[in-house]
C-alpha positions as a LaTeX table, in Angstrom:
\begin{tabular}{lrrr}
\hline
Residue & $x$ (\AA) & $y$ (\AA) & $z$ (\AA) \\
\hline
Met1 & 114.89 & 40.03 & 140.09 \\
Asn2 & 111.71 & 39.02 & 138.32 \\
Asp3 & 112.38 & 36.29 & 135.78 \\
Leu4 & 109.17 & 35.28 & 134.04 \\
Asn5 & 110.87 & 32.29 & 132.45 \\
Tyr6 & 111.47 & 30.72 & 135.86 \\
Glu7 & 108.59 & 28.45 & 136.77 \\
Val8 & 108.27 & 26.13 & 139.76 \\
Trp9 & 106.09 & 23.14 & 139.00 \\
Lys10 & 103.43 & 22.57 & 141.61 \\
Phe11 & 102.16 & 19.35 & 140.09 \\
Leu12 & 103.84 & 16.40 & 138.42 \\
Thr13 & 102.29 & 14.22 & 135.77 \\
Gln14 & 102.17 & 10.51 & 136.52 \\
Ala15 & 104.89 & 9.93 & 133.90 \\
Arg16 & 107.20 & 12.53 & 135.50 \\
Ala17 & 106.55 & 11.12 & 138.98 \\
Asp18 & 107.39 & 7.63 & 137.67 \\
Tyr19 & 110.64 & 8.91 & 136.20 \\
Leu20 & 111.70 & 10.81 & 139.33 \\
Ser21 & 110.80 & 8.01 & 141.75 \\
Gly22 & 112.14 & 5.10 & 139.73 \\
Ile23 & 109.01 & 3.14 & 140.62 \\
Pro24 & 107.29 & 1.44 & 137.66 \\
Glu25 & 104.27 & 3.35 & 136.34 \\
Gly26 & 101.58 & 0.85 & 137.26 \\
Glu27 & 102.97 & 0.33 & 140.74 \\
Leu28 & 103.25 & 4.05 & 141.53 \\
Arg29 & 99.69 & 4.61 & 140.28 \\
Arg30 & 98.41 & 1.73 & 142.44 \\
Ile31 & 100.21 & 3.02 & 145.55 \\
Ser32 & 99.03 & 6.60 & 145.07 \\
Cys33 & 95.43 & 5.42 & 144.49 \\
Asp34 & 95.56 & 3.19 & 147.59 \\
Met35 & 96.74 & 6.18 & 149.62 \\
Ser36 & 94.13 & 8.50 & 147.98 \\
Leu37 & 96.89 & 10.77 & 146.67 \\
Gly38 & 96.90 & 12.63 & 143.40 \\
Ser39 & 94.38 & 14.66 & 141.48 \\
Pro40 & 92.74 & 12.87 & 138.54 \\
Glu41 & 92.03 & 14.94 & 135.43 \\
Gly42 & 89.54 & 13.41 & 133.05 \\
Gly43 & 89.57 & 14.14 & 129.38 \\
Ser44 & 88.72 & 12.66 & 126.05 \\
Arg45 & 91.68 & 10.30 & 126.41 \\
Glu46 & 92.82 & 8.21 & 129.35 \\
Glu47 & 92.54 & 9.87 & 132.75 \\
Gln48 & 95.76 & 11.64 & 133.81 \\
Val49 & 96.80 & 11.78 & 137.46 \\
Tyr50 & 98.79 & 14.71 & 138.83 \\
Leu51 & 100.76 & 14.58 & 142.07 \\
Thr52 & 102.31 & 17.33 & 144.14 \\
Tyr53 & 105.91 & 16.90 & 145.24 \\
Glu54 & 104.66 & 16.26 & 148.78 \\
Glu55 & 102.28 & 13.54 & 147.53 \\
Leu56 & 105.15 & 11.97 & 145.60 \\
Arg57 & 107.27 & 11.98 & 148.75 \\
Cys58 & 104.44 & 10.37 & 150.74 \\
Thr59 & 104.01 & 7.75 & 148.02 \\
Cys60 & 107.71 & 6.88 & 147.88 \\
Lys61 & 108.28 & 6.75 & 151.64 \\
Pro62 & 106.53 & 3.37 & 152.24 \\
Val63 & 108.32 & 1.85 & 149.24 \\
Ala64 & 111.69 & 3.04 & 150.56 \\
Glu65 & 110.89 & 1.61 & 154.00 \\
Leu66 & 109.98 & $-1.77$ & 152.46 \\
Leu67 & 113.20 & $-1.83$ & 150.49 \\
Glu68 & 115.20 & $-0.89$ & 153.58 \\
Ala69 & 113.51 & $-3.62$ & 155.64 \\
Gly70 & 114.35 & $-6.20$ & 152.97 \\
Arg71 & 118.08 & $-5.63$ & 153.31 \\
\hline
\end{tabular}
Protein backbone atom coordinates (compact mmCIF):
# COMPACT_ATOMS: atom_id res chain seq x y z
CA MET A 1 0.00 0.00 0.00
CA ASN A 2 1.40 3.37 -0.98
CA ASP A 3 0.04 6.10 1.26
CA LEU A 4 1.48 9.47 0.27
CA ASN A 5 0.07 11.08 3.40
CA TYR A 6 2.29 8.92 5.61
CA GLU A 7 5.56 10.69 6.30
CA VAL A 8 8.37 9.63 8.62
CA TRP A 9 10.26 12.59 9.99
CA LYS A 10 14.00 12.25 9.61
CA PHE A 11 14.81 15.42 11.50
CA LEU A 12 13.36 17.09 14.58
CA THR A 13 13.36 20.80 15.25
CA GLN A 14 14.97 21.90 18.50
CA ALA A 15 11.50 22.72 19.89
CA ARG A 16 10.17 19.23 19.05
CA ALA A 17 13.28 17.58 20.52
CA ASP A 18 12.82 19.64 23.70
CA TYR A 19 9.20 18.52 23.95
CA LEU A 20 9.94 14.83 23.36
CA SER A 21 12.93 14.70 25.71
CA GLY A 22 11.48 16.79 28.53
CA ILE A 23 14.83 18.56 28.83
CA PRO A 24 14.61 22.37 28.96
CA GLU A 25 15.36 24.07 25.63
CA GLY A 26 18.57 25.83 26.61
CA GLU A 27 19.98 22.75 28.30
CA LEU A 28 19.26 20.42 25.38
CA ARG A 29 20.81 22.92 22.96
CA ARG A 30 23.92 23.20 25.16
CA ILE A 31 24.30 19.42 25.45
CA SER A 32 23.82 18.83 21.72
CA CYS A 33 26.33 21.60 20.88
CA ASP A 34 28.87 20.19 23.37
CA MET A 35 28.51 16.79 21.71
CA SER A 36 28.65 18.33 18.19
CA LEU A 37 25.22 16.92 17.37
CA GLY A 38 22.57 18.54 15.24
CA SER A 39 22.54 20.38 11.96
CA PRO A 40 22.30 24.17 12.20
CA GLU A 41 20.22 25.95 9.57
CA GLY A 42 20.87 29.65 9.27
CA GLY A 43 18.27 32.05 8.06
CA SER A 44 17.13 35.60 8.36
CA ARG A 45 15.92 34.85 11.89
CA GLU A 46 17.60 32.98 14.72
CA GLU A 47 19.54 29.88 13.72
CA GLN A 48 17.45 26.69 13.95
CA VAL A 49 19.04 23.38 14.94
CA TYR A 50 17.69 20.08 13.63
CA LEU A 51 18.42 16.73 15.24
CA THR A 52 17.90 13.20 13.97
CA TYR A 53 16.17 10.74 16.28
CA GLU A 54 19.53 9.02 16.81
CA GLU A 55 21.17 12.33 17.77
CA LEU A 56 18.32 13.00 20.20
CA ARG A 57 18.86 9.57 21.75
CA CYS A 58 22.60 10.22 22.07
CA THR A 59 21.88 13.60 23.66
CA CYS A 60 19.40 12.20 26.18
CA LYS A 61 21.47 9.17 27.20
CA PRO A 62 24.04 11.07 29.34
CA VAL A 63 21.26 13.05 31.01
CA ALA A 64 19.39 9.84 31.86
CA GLU A 65 22.58 8.31 33.26
CA LEU A 66 23.18 11.38 35.46
CA LEU A 67 19.63 11.23 36.76
CA GLU A 68 19.95 7.51 37.44
CA ALA A 69 23.25 8.01 39.29
CA GLY A 70 21.65 10.69 41.47
CA ARG A 71 19.06 8.30 42.86
